[in-house]
C-alpha positions in Angstrom: 103.7 52.8 112.8 104.9 53.8 109.1 107.7 52.9 107.2 110.2 55.2 106.3 110.9 56.6 102.6 114.1 56.5 100.6 114.8 60.0 101.5 114.2 59.5 105.2 116.5 56.5 104.8 118.7 58.8 103.1 118.8 61.7 105.7 118.7 59.7 108.4 122.0 57.6 107.5 123.7 61.2 106.9 122.8 62.2 110.7 124.3 58.7 111.8 121.7 56.4 112.1 120.2 53.4 110.7 122.9 52.4 108.4 126.2 53.2 110.3 128.6 51.0 108.3 128.9 49.9 104.9 126.4 52.5 103.6 126.0 52.2 99.3 123.4 54.6 97.9 122.9 52.2 95.2 121.3 50.0 97.8 118.8 52.1 98.7 114.9 51.2 97.7 112.1 53.2 97.7 110.8 51.9 100.9 113.7 50.2 102.2 117.8 49.3 101.7 119.0 46.4 100.5 121.7 44.6 102.8 124.5 43.3 101.0 126.6 39.9 101.9 130.1 40.4 104.1 130.9 36.7 105.0 129.5 33.8 104.4 129.3 30.5 106.9 128.7 27.0 105.6 128.9 24.3 108.5 131.4 21.7 107.9 132.5 22.9 104.6 133.5 26.6 104.7 134.9 28.4 107.6 133.4 32.0 107.7 134.5 33.5 104.7 134.6 36.3 102.0 135.4 34.4 99.6 132.7 33.2 96.7 131.1 30.3 98.0 128.8 27.3 96.4 126.3 26.2 98.5 125.0 22.5 98.0 121.3 21.5 97.4 119.6 21.0 100.6 122.1 22.8 102.9 121.7 25.7 105.6 123.7 28.3 105.5 124.4 31.9 107.4 126.0 35.1 106.2 126.6 38.4 108.0 126.0 41.9 106.1 128.4 44.4 105.2 126.2 46.7 106.6 126.3 48.2 110.4 122.4 48.8 111.5 121.9 51.3 114.3 118.1 52.0 115.5 117.3 54.5 117.4 114.6 53.4 120.4 111.9 54.9 117.9 112.6 52.7 114.7 112.6 49.2 114.4 112.8 46.7 111.1 111.9 44.1 109.0 114.1 41.9 107.1 112.9 40.2 103.7 114.5 37.9 101.0 115.3 39.4 98.1 112.9 37.8 95.4 116.1 36.5 92.8 117.4 34.4 96.4 113.8 33.3 96.3 113.4 32.2 92.8 117.0 30.1 92.9 115.1 28.1 95.9 116.7 29.9 98.7 114.8 30.2 102.3 115.2 32.9 104.8 114.5 32.7 108.3 114.9 36.4 110.3 113.7 38.0 113.2 112.5 41.5 113.5 115.5 44.3 114.3 114.5 45.6 117.5 114.9 49.1 118.5 117.9 49.9 120.0 120.2 47.1 118.2 123.3 48.4 116.7 125.5 45.4 114.9 126.0 43.5 111.9 123.3 41.3 111.1 123.5 37.4 110.7 121.1 36.0 108.5 120.0 32.5 108.3 119.2 30.6 104.4 118.7 26.9 103.4 118.9 26.2 99.7 115.9 23.9 99.2 116.6 23.6 96.0 118.1 20.7 94.0 121.1 22.9 92.6 123.8 24.3 94.1 123.9 28.5 94.3 127.0 30.5 94.4 126.9 33.4 96.6 129.8 36.0 96.6 130.3 38.8 99.1 128.7 42.0 97.9 125.8 40.6 96.6 122.6 42.2 97.7 120.7 39.4 100.0 118.0 41.2 102.1 115.8 44.0 102.3 115.6 45.8 105.4 112.4 47.7 106.0 112.5 50.4 108.7 109.6 51.2 110.6 108.8 54.2 113.1 107.2 53.2 115.9 103.9 55.0 117.7 106.4 56.4 120.0 109.8 55.8 122.0 110.7 52.3 123.6 110.6 52.6 127.5 114.0 49.8 127.3 115.5 49.4 123.9 117.0 46.1 122.8 120.5 47.0 124.5 118.6 47.2 128.0 116.4 44.2 127.4 119.2 41.8 126.3 121.2 43.0 124.2 122.7 39.3 123.3 123.7 40.4 119.8 124.6 43.9 120.6 127.6 45.0 118.4 127.9 41.8 117.0 130.1 41.8 114.0 130.7 38.7 111.4 128.5 35.6 111.6 127.3 35.1 115.4 125.9 31.9 116.0 125.6 31.9 119.8 124.7 34.7 121.7 127.2 36.5 123.9 127.3 35.8 127.5 125.4 37.9 130.2 127.5 39.5 132.7 126.4 38.5 136.6 127.5 36.7 139.6 128.2 33.6 137.6 130.1 35.2 134.3 132.0 38.2 133.2 131.7 40.4 130.5 134.3 38.0 128.6 132.3 34.7 129.0 135.0 33.5 131.6 134.2 32.1 135.0 135.1 34.6 137.5 138.0 33.4 140.0 137.2 32.0 143.0 136.7 34.3 146.0 139.4 33.6 148.9 137.7 31.8 151.3 139.9 31.9 154.1 
């Protein structure tokens, strides 16, 4: 694996890959891209909003990214909290972004500090680092599970899987006529 450079990120984004929505040249770093907050979700206090939110001490919250990420089957990505948030006592729990994923990202955080922290839409909150795989995947994210494929906004539950017991919209299919 190797990490993509700033020029590769910019070039691939221009070609319709990596950051396919909400791209900002000022968010490109030497070896990654700083993702920005689109909406913030604070359970029990704030429905999903793009307004400024004060996160109380010792509180969990989630944000969706302004950027839409679209990875080909030969690139995955890692997510890292920006150190400016870590220095305020914010902890982040992130997974790997699988090859073939497309959509905005939902990022999970916890304010571990004893002070409230104010968040605003548009702030850079996490860095995504793109990694070129040694080869193409046999089956990408969309074909393996795709639970969060094409998500938009804060998404806390996977979308329903289509099959005999459910339909694409998550509702049960009508019962079959037995007569």
